DRENFI-882397 format. One line per 8 residues: number of its first residue (from 1); for each residue x, y, z of C-alpha. Coordinates in steps of 0.02 Angstrom, whole numbers. Each point is the difference from the previous one (the first is absolute). Layout:
N
NUM = X,Y,Z; ...
END
This chain:
570
1 = -52,-339,-931; 49,96,157; -106,149,-53; -149,-114,-29; 21,-73,174; 11,173,78; -153,56,-98; -98,-153,54
9 = 53,26,181; -49,184,-4; -173,-44,-63; -34,-124,140; -110,49,145; 93,46,159; -53,-155,96; 69,-112,-138
17 = 160,103,-8; 19,-17,188; -34,-186,-2; 117,-29,-148; 138,104,79; -11,-93,165; -4,-166,-93; 160,42,-94
25 = 83,64,159; -45,-162,89; 40,-125,-138; 171,70,-45; 81,-6,174; -84,-166,45; 58,-77,-163; 175,69,22
33 = 8,-65,178; -66,-170,-58; 128,-10,-140; 137,54,119; -53,-130,128; 0,-135,-134; 169,56,-65; 72,3,175
41 = -72,-171,39; 68,-72,-160; 169,78,35; 1,-74,175; -47,-171,-70; 143,15,-125; 119,48,140; -62,-144,107
49 = 20,-118,-146; 175,66,-33; 43,-21,183; -68,-177,-5; 101,-36,-156; 154,76,75; -19,-101,159; -27,-161,-99
57 = 147,32,-114; 109,45,150; -50,-164,84; 40,-100,-159; 163,95,-24; 53,-31,180; -46,-185,-13; 98,-23,-160
65 = 144,103,67; 10,-113,152; -3,-154,-112; 133,64,-119; 101,60,149; -3,-175,77; 53,-79,-163; 137,130,-20
73 = 59,-43,176; 6,-186,-45; 99,36,-156; 123,113,91; 23,-133,136; 61,-115,-137; 105,129,-90; 96,46,157
81 = 20,-179,62; 187,-40,-1; -25,-183,-43; -112,42,-148; 126,129,-59; 136,-133,12; -106,-121,-102; -30,119,-146
89 = 184,53,-5; 55,-184,-5; 128,33,139; 27,-188,35; 152,-117,-11; -108,-153,-39; -181,-38,-44; -28,-92,164
97 = -3,159,99; -113,83,-132; -122,-145,7; -2,5,190; -39,188,1; -137,-22,-130; -83,-140,97; 31,69,172
105 = -35,185,-27; -79,50,-165; -127,-139,-20; -64,8,182; -9,190,-9; -104,0,-159; -110,-138,72; -25,105,156
113 = -53,150,-107; -126,-107,-95; -71,-67,162; -13,170,82; -80,82,-153; -95,-119,-112; -23,139,-129; 185,-20,-46
121 = -6,-121,-145; 182,-3,-51; 171,61,63; 149,-20,-116; 179,65,9; 66,42,-174; 190,-1,-1; 127,42,-132
129 = 166,-85,-24; 42,-180,48; -126,-28,141; -79,-172,-26; -190,-6,-12; -99,-73,144; -176,-42,-52; -114,153,3
137 = 98,79,140; 157,46,-96; 0,21,-187; 111,82,-128; -44,179,-45; 17,-52,-181; -169,-85,10; -90,168,16
145 = 124,112,-92; -124,21,-144; -147,50,112; -64,180,-19; 27,35,182; 179,-68,13; 95,162,-36; -104,100,121
153 = 18,-134,135; 191,2,-12; 19,189,-4; 69,98,145; 146,-14,116; -84,-60,158; -138,-113,64; -144,86,-90
161 = -171,-84,5; -103,10,-159; -177,-60,-33; -62,-66,-167; -156,-69,-79; -11,-115,-152; -159,-93,42; 82,-42,167
169 = 56,117,137; 182,-18,48; 140,99,81; 187,-4,-25; 146,59,103; 186,6,-45; 140,-53,116; 118,142,50
177 = 128,29,-136; 145,8,123; -4,-188,19; 16,-35,-187; 10,97,-162; -132,-119,-69; -185,43,21; -83,-136,102
185 = -182,25,53; -143,-85,90; -167,-29,-86; -160,-13,107; -172,-33,-82; -159,41,96; -172,-77,-22; -101,132,-92
193 = -173,-48,64; 56,-2,181; 98,161,-21; -149,97,-69; -133,-84,107; -1,141,132; -19,124,-142; -157,-83,-68
201 = -74,-14,175; 25,183,41; -56,70,-167; -156,-99,-43; -100,165,-9; 128,94,-104; 94,-19,-162; 187,-28,25
209 = 152,-13,-112; 181,-34,51; 139,40,-123; 188,-17,9; 132,127,-45; -17,-46,-184; -189,36,8; -36,-185,-19
217 = -162,-53,83; 34,-122,142; -175,-10,67; -169,75,-41; -187,-29,17; -45,131,-130; -92,-130,-102; -134,-5,132
225 = -33,185,-36; -18,-23,-187; 174,67,-40; 139,-67,-111; 189,3,22; 12,140,-128; -118,106,107; 112,-25,151
233 = 149,71,-95; -77,172,29; 21,-20,189; 188,-8,-4; 88,148,83; -165,89,41; -21,89,165; -147,-20,119
241 = -147,80,-92; -155,-28,-104; 44,-91,-161; -93,-50,-157; 16,-179,-63; -99,-61,-150; -125,142,21; -26,-35,186
249 = 57,106,146; 100,-80,141; 80,55,162; 183,-54,5; 125,-22,143; 178,-68,-20; 135,-59,122; 178,-68,-14
257 = 50,-172,64; 163,12,96; 144,-117,-38; -76,-56,-167; -21,166,-93; -178,-44,-51; -148,119,-10; -177,-40,59
265 = -145,89,-87; -171,-11,81; -155,71,-86; -190,5,18; -135,68,-120; -67,171,46; -172,-65,-52; 7,-108,156
273 = 24,159,103; -138,88,-96; -121,-142,38; 30,33,184; -39,184,-31; -171,-39,-76; -76,-14,172; 72,170,43
281 = -78,73,-159; -170,-71,42; 8,65,179; 59,171,-63; -144,9,-126; -126,-46,133; 66,135,117; 0,129,-142
289 = -179,-46,-45; -61,15,180; 89,167,20; -74,69,-162; -177,-55,44; 14,74,175; 71,163,-65; -131,12,-137
297 = -137,-15,131; 82,135,105; 22,111,-154; -183,-18,-46; -58,51,174; 123,144,8; -40,66,-174; -188,-3,31
305 = 22,94,164; 109,133,-82; -103,14,-159; -160,26,99; 71,163,68; 62,51,-172; -173,-30,-74; -75,107,137
313 = 122,142,-37; -37,-17,-186; -187,14,35; 28,161,98; 105,70,-142; -141,-35,-124; -122,95,110; 119,148,0
321 = 20,-17,-188; -187,27,-30; 5,158,106; -36,-57,178; 144,91,84; -82,24,170; 37,-175,66; 122,-34,142
329 = 137,-128,-35; 115,-70,134; 79,-164,57; 66,-65,166; 126,-115,-87; 185,49,8; 56,-95,-155; 23,72,-175
337 = -183,-23,-49; -55,87,159; 123,141,-35; -62,13,-179; -181,9,62; 42,136,126; 101,98,-128; -145,-8,-122
345 = -115,63,137; 120,143,39; 15,38,-186; -190,6,-15; -9,123,146; 136,106,-81; -89,-14,-167; -160,68,74
353 = 98,140,84; 84,43,-166; -168,5,-87; -65,119,133; 158,105,-10; -9,6,-189; -182,53,10; 42,140,120
361 = 150,54,-105; -111,9,-153; -121,111,93; 143,112,59; 67,10,-176; -170,52,-65; -16,130,138; 173,69,-41
369 = -41,8,-184; -163,88,39; 93,130,103; 124,22,-141; -143,24,-121; -66,139,110; 155,98,-50; -32,-27,-185
377 = -117,122,-87; -35,32,-182; 175,43,-63; -60,98,-155; -112,115,101; 139,25,130; 137,36,-127; -112,121,-98
385 = -46,93,159; 181,16,56; 55,57,-173; -135,137,3; 56,58,173; 182,1,-56; -43,103,-156; -101,127,102
393 = 142,13,129; 130,35,-135; -114,129,-84; -21,90,166; 187,-15,43; -28,-117,148; 154,-107,-25; -11,-80,173
401 = -174,-63,-41; 63,-64,-168; 143,-94,89; -121,-83,121; -122,-47,-136; 140,-73,-108; 65,-103,147; -177,-58,39
409 = -27,-54,-180; 163,-97,2; -47,-79,167; -170,-60,-56; 68,-62,-166; 119,-117,90; -121,-38,142; -141,-54,-114
417 = 121,-97,-113; -140,-30,-125; -88,-111,125; 147,-125,19; 54,-63,171; 185,-17,-47; 112,147,-46; 183,25,-40
425 = 110,53,143; 49,156,-101; -183,55,-14; -32,-39,184; 147,111,48; -64,138,-117; -168,-17,86; 71,26,175
433 = 106,148,-57; -154,81,-78; -98,-26,160; 138,73,108; 18,150,-116; -187,37,18; 10,-11,189; 156,110,4
441 = -89,135,-102; -153,-12,110; 106,13,158; 107,140,-71; 155,-109,2; 7,-19,189; 102,-162,-14; 141,-62,-110
449 = 10,-160,-103; 149,-112,-45; -13,-130,-138; 124,-146,-19; -49,-118,-139; 107,-143,-67; -29,3,-188; 7,-189,-4
457 = -174,-6,80; -81,82,-152; -6,-161,-101; -113,-88,125; -187,15,38; -100,8,161; -178,30,63; -78,166,-44
465 = -21,136,132; 101,-76,145; 117,148,39; -129,141,11; -85,-64,160; 170,-15,84; 50,178,-52; -168,66,57
473 = 20,-80,172; 180,64,14; -54,179,-38; -159,-3,102; 59,-90,156; 185,37,-9; 53,164,-79; -157,100,46
481 = 17,-57,181; 180,60,10; 12,147,124; 176,60,-31; 112,13,-151; -36,-29,-183; -86,-158,-58; 93,-123,-112
489 = -75,-141,-103; 117,-130,-76; -58,-115,-140; 115,-139,-67; -11,-154,-111; 137,-130,-18; 34,-184,-39; 43,-112,147
497 = 40,-180,-49; -152,-66,-93; -116,136,63; -43,185,-27; -3,108,157; -95,166,7; 34,111,152; -101,154,53
505 = 80,82,152; -50,157,97; 85,94,142; -162,23,97; -30,-38,184; -8,-188,-30; -106,-122,98; 16,-141,127
513 = 49,-172,-69; -169,-75,50; -90,133,-101; 114,-33,-148; -38,-187,12; -189,31,5; -12,132,-137; -14,-129,-140
521 = -155,-77,80; -90,167,25; -143,47,-116; 1,175,-76; -132,100,-90; 105,6,-158; 114,-115,-97; 116,-35,149
529 = 154,-101,45; -101,-155,45; -74,-5,-175; 172,18,-80; 72,-138,110; -143,-119,-40; 11,32,-188; 187,-38,-1
537 = -21,-162,97; -147,-57,-105; 101,16,-160; 178,-39,54; -20,-106,157; 18,19,189; 188,34,-5; -30,170,-82
545 = -97,156,52; 18,156,108; 102,18,159; 7,149,120; 152,44,106; -12,146,123; 53,62,171; -61,156,91
553 = 109,151,-48; 89,-94,-142; -124,13,-143; -83,-142,-95; 58,-114,-141; -133,-89,-104; 70,-135,-116; -79,-97,-143
561 = 84,-162,-53; -57,-85,-161; 80,-123,-122; 92,50,-157; -153,-27,-106; -19,27,-187; -167,12,-89; -39,-168,-79
569 = 120,-99,115; -61,-132,122
END
């Protein structure tokens, strides 16, 4: 699949590739930014909703804590009242005093509580022992001994306040145990509707559930949100977070109610938050669409402007392709396309120069080969003639003539090389030794020769007839010009790195450095140094050839450097 996409993309025209690339580059970041903006907005809405829930639950918790605190205060005011403690402990000599305290203290106090807080529906003191009952104000604890909440209400050693719910909301508080070993307590029932009225007023936009310490639901409007009591069981002991109830996601916040030990859970559907985010999505999509349309228009204008210059460059390249290389190509632009245009123009100029240089080199090569051919004569006629001269010399006892003729035959055999341009280094060295031997005989051995050949050079090949012109120049312009002392010619061949170095050195008068530098560009009537230098560079490259090193009075060193070349190698 990926290969098919790459293949399809590679086959598209450049303008479509450019447009598609820009489109992808634009859509991806804009879409990512849009999605990020939506996610951030939704997260902020969730945080705001959580903050709203938390504030609401805190308000409800504080309201209920104040209410339960007030009721706890009322209960404790009774529990620590000395007269009420005396009543429940039955610390009386006669019933007259008990009746007086009940009518004068307990009954008015309870009536006062009911008048001050109309939500208090009932206040009853449950006493153990022999305390006589007094209407609903004082009753025997035996009446409620079988109730589920009785044991918990009478637990403890002090005046603990406990809250209960059995369809009604009520609180109990025990008298301090130091006044009596029996457990006497006060029972206070609160009107449920009035108690939870502030809760319903503050949470009409949210779902709310209030549970006691036993996880019993005291209050809840979850039915308005399509939830059942079994669904609410999943809320218990959860922390503030996103929760899942009956397949729906909710935001949940919980708080504790002081004094009563209850827990308030407040929740709201996340779908309600998401509905508020729909407007953000629509606005984000509109902004993304406007940005994409604007950018597409800009991309179209930009791509057409750039492609126009590319088409122009392509047209010029086609003209060059059909052979019109004499056109001038340049651009004033400093961008990459302008640089490419200028580089192509420079390349075309260089290309034309290389063609001209190649043409001239070909002519030079042909001239050099023509000059080399001038040295090649019919080998059979030459060898037969030299053999006849050698035979006549030996018959007449002219051994010196025979020596010269033999050396000349050996020289021409290697020089002609059967018409081949390449020769082994061994044969080229034999050729130069034959030539020097002939010259020595002809000059009556007026100079000496030293040969130093590294046998490792014999396995390589080189161009034919490159050492003889150097030896001829050394003898003619070096040794013969020497005024004092014996002449000495040194010929050496050795391997240096990846090259073969041939040195021909004389102890003649030498020459100035400027003359040595110019000698390779001088034309000669014969097969001279310039021709040798050009042949070497034509075959092996500009880094090889002939070099001349000389100073007046110090002789001259002519050096040939060529690669370690084998016949048949590249």
